[in-house]
C-alpha positions as CSV (number, residue, x, y, z in Angstrom):
1,X,-10.8,-22.8,-1.8
2,X,-9.8,-25.9,0.2
3,X,-8.2,-25.2,3.6
4,X,-6.5,-27.8,5.7
5,X,-8.7,-28.5,8.7
6,X,-5.7,-29.5,10.8
7,X,-4.3,-26.0,10.2
8,X,-7.6,-24.5,11.4
9,X,-7.3,-26.5,14.6
10,X,-3.9,-25.2,15.6
11,X,-4.0,-21.6,14.2
12,X,-5.5,-20.0,17.3
13,X,-4.3,-18.1,20.4
14,X,-3.9,-19.6,23.9
15,X,-7.4,-19.8,25.4
16,X,-8.8,-18.8,28.8
17,X,-7.8,-15.9,31.0
18,X,-4.7,-17.5,32.8
19,X,-1.1,-16.3,32.9
20,X,-0.3,-17.8,29.5
21,X,-3.6,-16.8,27.8
22,X,-3.9,-14.4,24.9
23,X,-6.6,-12.5,26.8
24,X,-4.1,-11.9,29.6
25,X,-1.1,-11.0,27.5
26,X,-2.4,-9.1,24.4
27,X,-4.0,-6.0,26.0
28,X,-1.2,-3.6,25.6
29,X,0.0,-4.5,22.1
30,X,-3.5,-4.9,20.5
31,X,-5.0,-1.9,22.3
32,X,-2.2,0.3,20.9
33,X,-2.7,-1.0,17.4
34,X,-6.5,-0.3,17.7
35,X,-5.8,3.3,18.8
36,X,-3.3,3.9,16.0
37,X,-5.8,2.7,13.4
38,X,-8.7,4.6,14.9
39,X,-8.5,7.8,12.8
40,X,-8.7,5.7,9.6
41,X,-11.6,3.7,11.1
42,X,-13.4,7.0,11.7
43,X,-12.9,8.0,8.1
44,X,-14.1,4.6,6.9
45,X,-17.3,4.6,9.0
46,X,-18.1,8.2,8.1
47,X,-17.6,7.4,4.4
48,X,-20.5,4.9,4.7
49,X,-22.9,7.7,5.4
50,X,-21.5,9.7,2.5
51,X,-22.3,6.7,0.3
52,X,-25.9,6.8,1.6
53,X,-25.6,3.7,3.6
54,X,-27.8,4.6,6.6
55,X,-29.5,1.3,7.6
56,X,-31.8,0.8,10.5
57,X,-29.5,-2.0,11.7
58,X,-25.8,-1.6,10.9
59,X,-24.2,-5.0,10.3
60,X,-20.5,-5.3,11.1
61,X,-18.2,-8.3,11.1
62,X,-14.8,-8.4,13.0
63,X,-12.7,-11.0,11.3
64,X,-10.1,-12.7,13.4
65,X,-11.5,-11.3,16.7
66,X,-9.5,-13.8,18.9
67,X,-10.5,-14.0,22.6
68,X,-9.0,-11.0,24.4
69,X,-10.7,-7.9,25.7
70,X,-9.8,-6.0,22.6
71,X,-12.5,-7.9,20.6
72,X,-15.1,-5.9,22.4
73,X,-13.0,-2.7,22.3
74,X,-13.5,-2.7,18.5
75,X,-17.2,-3.0,19.0
76,X,-17.2,0.0,21.3
77,X,-15.1,2.1,19.0
78,X,-17.4,1.5,16.1
79,X,-20.5,2.2,18.2
80,X,-19.0,5.5,19.4
81,X,-18.0,6.6,15.9
82,X,-21.4,5.8,14.4
83,X,-23.1,7.7,17.3
84,X,-20.9,10.8,16.7
85,X,-21.4,10.7,13.0
86,X,-25.2,10.2,13.3
87,X,-25.4,13.1,15.7
88,X,-23.4,15.4,13.5
89,X,-25.8,14.6,10.6
90,X,-28.9,14.9,12.8
91,X,-29.8,11.3,12.2
92,X,-30.9,8.6,14.7
93,X,-28.3,6.1,15.7
94,X,-29.0,2.6,14.1
95,X,-29.2,-0.7,15.9
96,X,-26.0,-2.7,15.7
97,X,-25.5,-6.3,14.7
98,X,-21.9,-7.5,15.3
99,X,-20.5,-10.8,14.1
100,X,-17.3,-11.9,15.8
101,X,-15.4,-14.3,13.6
102,X,-12.4,-16.5,14.1
103,X,-11.4,-20.1,13.4
104,X,-13.3,-23.0,15.0
105,X,-10.9,-23.5,17.9
106,X,-11.0,-19.9,19.0
107,X,-12.0,-19.3,22.6
108,X,-15.3,-17.6,22.0
109,X,-16.5,-18.6,25.5
110,X,-14.2,-16.1,27.1
111,X,-15.8,-13.3,25.0
112,X,-19.3,-14.5,25.8
113,X,-18.6,-14.6,29.6
114,X,-17.7,-10.9,29.4
115,X,-20.9,-9.9,27.5
116,X,-23.2,-9.5,30.5
117,X,-20.9,-6.8,32.0
118,X,-20.3,-5.3,28.6
119,X,-24.1,-5.0,27.9
120,X,-24.5,-3.4,31.3
121,X,-21.9,-0.8,30.5
122,X,-23.6,-0.2,27.1
123,X,-27.0,0.4,28.8
124,X,-25.4,3.1,30.9
125,X,-23.8,4.7,27.9
126,X,-27.0,4.4,26.0
127,X,-28.7,6.8,28.4
128,X,-26.2,9.5,27.4
129,X,-25.3,8.7,23.8
130,X,-28.8,7.6,22.6
131,X,-27.2,4.7,20.8
132,X,-29.4,1.9,19.3
133,X,-29.6,-1.7,20.6
134,X,-26.5,-3.9,20.2
135,X,-26.6,-7.6,19.3
136,X,-23.4,-9.7,19.3
137,X,-23.0,-13.1,17.7
138,X,-20.1,-15.5,16.9
139,X,-19.5,-16.7,13.3
140,X,-16.7,-19.4,13.4
141,X,-14.9,-20.3,10.2
142,X,-12.0,-19.3,8.0
143,X,-12.2,-15.9,6.4
144,X,-10.5,-17.3,3.4
145,X,-13.9,-18.7,2.5
146,X,-17.4,-17.2,2.5
147,X,-18.9,-16.5,5.9
148,X,-22.1,-14.5,5.2
149,X,-25.0,-14.3,2.8
150,X,-24.6,-12.2,-0.3
151,X,-24.9,-8.4,0.2
152,X,-25.6,-8.8,3.9
153,X,-22.7,-6.9,5.6
154,X,-22.2,-3.1,5.7
155,X,-18.6,-3.1,7.2
156,X,-15.8,-5.5,7.8
157,X,-13.0,-4.9,10.3
158,X,-9.9,-7.1,10.7
159,X,-6.8,-6.5,12.8
160,X,-3.6,-8.6,13.2
161,X,-4.8,-11.5,11.0
162,X,-4.1,-11.4,7.3
163,X,-0.4,-12.0,7.7
164,X,-1.4,-15.5,8.7
165,X,-1.7,-17.7,5.6
166,X,-4.3,-20.4,5.1
167,X,-1.5,-22.9,5.0
168,X,2.3,-23.3,4.6
169,X,3.1,-23.0,0.8
170,X,2.7,-26.4,-0.8
171,X,6.1,-26.3,-2.3
172,X,7.6,-26.4,1.2
173,X,5.7,-29.6,2.2
174,X,5.7,-31.8,-0.9
175,X,7.9,-34.7,0.2
176,X,11.4,-35.2,-1.1
177,X,11.0,-32.3,-3.5
178,X,10.1,-29.9,-0.8
179,X,12.1,-26.7,-0.6
180,X,14.4,-26.5,2.4
181,X,16.4,-23.7,4.1
182,X,17.9,-22.9,7.5
183,X,15.1,-20.9,9.2
184,X,11.4,-21.5,10.2
185,X,10.5,-18.1,8.7
186,X,11.3,-15.9,5.7
187,X,14.4,-13.7,5.9
188,X,16.2,-11.5,3.5
189,X,18.8,-14.2,3.0
190,X,16.2,-16.9,2.2
191,X,16.4,-18.2,-1.4
192,X,14.4,-16.5,-4.1
193,X,12.4,-19.7,-4.5
194,X,11.2,-19.3,-0.8
195,X,10.2,-15.7,-1.3
196,X,8.3,-16.7,-4.4
197,X,6.5,-19.6,-2.7
198,X,5.4,-17.5,0.2
199,X,4.4,-14.5,-2.0
200,X,2.3,-16.8,-4.3
201,X,0.5,-18.3,-1.3
202,X,-0.2,-14.8,0.1
203,X,-1.5,-13.6,-3.3
204,X,-3.8,-16.6,-3.6
205,X,-5.2,-16.2,0.0
206,X,-5.6,-12.4,-0.2
207,X,-7.4,-12.6,-3.5
208,X,-9.8,-15.2,-2.1
209,X,-10.3,-13.1,1.0
210,X,-11.2,-10.0,-1.1
211,X,-13.5,-12.0,-3.5
212,X,-15.4,-13.4,-0.5
213,X,-15.8,-10.1,1.2
214,X,-16.9,-8.3,-2.0
215,X,-19.7,-10.9,-2.4
216,X,-20.8,-10.4,1.2
217,X,-20.7,-6.6,1.3
218,X,-23.5,-4.4,0.2
219,X,-22.7,-2.0,-2.7
220,X,-20.6,0.9,-1.2
221,X,-19.8,-1.1,1.9
222,X,-16.4,-0.6,3.5
223,X,-13.6,-2.5,5.0
224,X,-10.7,-1.7,7.3
225,X,-7.8,-4.1,7.5
226,X,-4.7,-3.9,9.6
227,X,-1.9,-6.5,9.6
228,X,1.8,-6.9,9.9
229,X,3.7,-5.9,6.8
230,X,7.3,-5.2,6.0
231,X,9.3,-2.3,4.6
232,X,11.8,-2.9,1.9
233,X,14.4,-0.8,3.7
234,X,14.3,-3.0,6.8
235,X,15.1,-6.6,7.7
236,X,12.2,-9.1,7.8
237,X,12.6,-9.4,11.6
238,X,9.8,-10.5,13.7
239,X,8.9,-12.7,16.7
240,X,9.8,-15.7,14.5
241,X,13.4,-14.8,14.8
242,X,13.3,-15.3,18.5
243,X,11.4,-18.6,18.1
244,X,13.9,-19.8,15.5
245,X,16.9,-19.1,17.6
246,X,15.3,-20.7,20.6
247,X,14.4,-23.8,18.7
248,X,18.0,-24.1,17.4
249,X,19.2,-24.0,21.0
250,X,16.9,-26.9,21.8
251,X,18.3,-28.8,18.8
252,X,21.9,-28.2,20.0
253,X,20.9,-29.5,23.4
254,X,19.3,-32.5,21.7
255,X,15.9,-31.7,23.2
256,X,14.3,-31.8,19.7
257,X,15.1,-33.8,16.6
258,X,16.8,-32.3,13.5
259,X,14.1,-33.7,11.2
260,X,11.3,-32.3,13.4
261,X,12.8,-28.8,13.1
262,X,13.6,-29.1,9.4
263,X,10.0,-29.8,8.4
264,X,8.5,-26.9,10.4
265,X,7.6,-23.7,8.6
266,X,5.6,-20.7,9.9
267,X,2.4,-20.2,7.9
268,X,3.0,-16.5,7.8
269,X,3.9,-13.8,5.3
270,X,4.5,-10.1,5.9
271,X,3.8,-8.4,2.6
272,X,5.1,-5.1,1.4
273,X,2.8,-2.2,0.6
274,X,3.3,-2.7,-3.1
275,X,2.5,-6.4,-2.9
276,X,-0.8,-5.6,-1.2
277,X,-1.7,-2.9,-3.7
278,X,-1.0,-5.2,-6.6
279,X,-3.4,-7.9,-5.3
280,X,-6.1,-5.3,-4.6
281,X,-5.8,-3.9,-8.1
282,X,-5.7,-7.4,-9.8
283,X,-8.7,-8.7,-7.8
284,X,-10.7,-5.6,-8.8
285,X,-13.6,-5.7,-6.4
286,X,-12.5,-2.8,-4.2
287,X,-11.5,0.9,-4.5
288,X,-8.5,1.6,-2.4
289,X,-9.2,4.6,-0.2
290,X,-6.1,4.6,2.0
291,X,-3.0,2.5,2.6
292,X,-0.5,3.6,5.1
293,X,2.0,2.2,7.6
294,X,2.1,2.7,11.3
295,X,4.7,1.2,13.6
296,X,3.9,-1.0,16.6
297,X,6.1,-1.6,19.6
298,X,6.7,-5.0,21.2
299,X,7.0,-3.8,24.8
300,X,5.3,-1.2,27.1
301,X,8.3,1.1,27.7
302,X,7.9,2.7,24.3
303,X,4.8,4.7,25.3
304,X,6.0,7.8,23.4
305,X,5.2,10.1,26.3
306,X,8.6,10.3,28.0
307,X,7.0,9.2,31.3
308,X,9.5,7.0,33.2
309,X,7.1,6.3,36.0
310,X,5.3,3.5,34.1
311,X,8.5,2.0,32.6
312,X,9.7,-1.4,33.6
313,X,13.2,-2.9,33.6
314,X,14.7,-4.9,30.8
315,X,14.0,-8.3,32.4
316,X,10.4,-7.5,32.8
317,X,10.2,-6.2,29.3
318,X,11.7,-9.5,28.0
319,X,9.1,-11.4,30.1
320,X,6.2,-9.4,28.6
321,X,7.5,-9.9,25.1
322,X,7.9,-13.7,25.6
323,X,4.5,-14.1,27.1
324,X,2.9,-12.2,24.3
325,X,4.7,-14.4,21.7
326,X,3.8,-17.5,23.6
327,X,0.1,-16.6,23.8
328,X,0.0,-16.2,20.0
329,X,2.2,-19.1,18.9
330,X,2.1,-21.9,21.5
331,X,-0.8,-23.9,20.0
332,X,1.0,-24.0,16.7
333,X,4.3,-24.9,18.1
334,X,2.9,-27.4,20.6
335,X,1.2,-29.3,17.8
336,X,4.5,-29.9,16.1
337,X,7.1,-30.0,18.8
338,X,5.1,-31.4,21.7
339,X,3.8,-29.8,25.0
340,X,6.8,-31.0,27.0
341,X,9.2,-28.6,25.3
342,X,7.1,-25.4,25.6
343,X,8.4,-24.2,28.9
344,X,12.0,-24.8,27.9
345,X,11.4,-23.1,24.6
346,X,9.9,-19.9,25.9
347,X,12.4,-19.6,28.8
348,X,15.1,-19.5,26.2
349,X,13.1,-17.1,24.1
350,X,12.6,-14.8,27.1
351,X,16.4,-14.7,27.7
352,X,17.0,-13.8,24.1
353,X,14.4,-11.1,24.2
354,X,16.1,-9.5,27.2
355,X,19.4,-9.6,25.4
356,X,18.0,-8.1,22.2
357,X,16.2,-5.4,24.2
358,X,19.6,-4.4,25.8
359,X,21.2,-4.3,22.3
360,X,18.3,-2.7,20.3
361,X,16.6,-0.6,22.9
362,X,13.3,-0.6,21.0
363,X,11.4,-3.3,19.0
364,X,9.2,-2.0,16.3
365,X,7.4,-3.6,13.4
366,X,5.3,-2.1,10.6
367,X,1.5,-2.4,10.5
368,X,-0.3,-1.9,7.1
369,X,-3.6,-0.1,7.6
370,X,-5.9,-0.4,4.6
371,X,-9.3,1.3,3.9
372,X,-11.4,-0.2,1.1
373,X,-14.8,0.4,-0.5
374,X,-16.7,-2.1,-2.6
375,X,-16.9,-1.2,-6.2
376,X,-20.4,-0.4,-7.6
């Protein structure tokens, strides 16, 4: 499958650990998603043992790891689950080989700089948990292609990634015949032809993803995927709405050109549960163990505990939402609209986020959590 290298160069999060970085702004949202998916992760890891997959070295790949602290949180969660499972079955804990994967422009260096302290912490835990040695490597490349040798991986994990397409659908970028509409993202009011173009691109990408992973997994190996989806009963309403409105403000103020905005489309599709199931069944390499929806919040006031002490005001919540969206999308937007407009764009986005928080009270979006086992 051919993937546009230019897309791979811009589909990454803001690097480093500064105020605008993904590492600095993703902790709350990503950590909460990891916690919500953890029960299914436990089931998936335990199922490996029931399938008689008890290797001396457990090889796990985290696809789309990005650069924040949560990349190593996934590693810790899997180590702890394996240790508990091994102990319950009176087995020795295996050694661990983790492969952290993302596109070539991902900020792997930020992860690597945190490894000395992480390994120090692991050594302390090792004294109590009796866990095996842990080795961590980077594997750059698109997960829409092969990444590993045949039958070499025991378990795949991927969080917050598969709603990103390998490219904008070709029908939207083919010169004068390109399909056009009024938004940079897909909405309920978008023409049927737009929905079809995005759905077909998602189906193509997801089938290729499943095919590649099935070739790389050992027989009986497992996979846990979590990514943004949609529910047919709700509007397709995401961060893209805030970006779209803010870009249109810049257009009205003549800070960007109409032609520049018209030819920009987000390479993103949030599938329904049924669309995901259909692709899994048609591709045929995996047995679907579990597919469910959890809901993720945009801001830290929705902690579910009713504790007002840790809550912040609406302006701060809007700032947090805007920084999170900026950390995720700025490289993509900067490549198209230019660096000079980014501060102005996200200032407007922050103001709109504050207003929507006042009107809506809570932002939520559905996350599809999927557990799969490779067919025999």
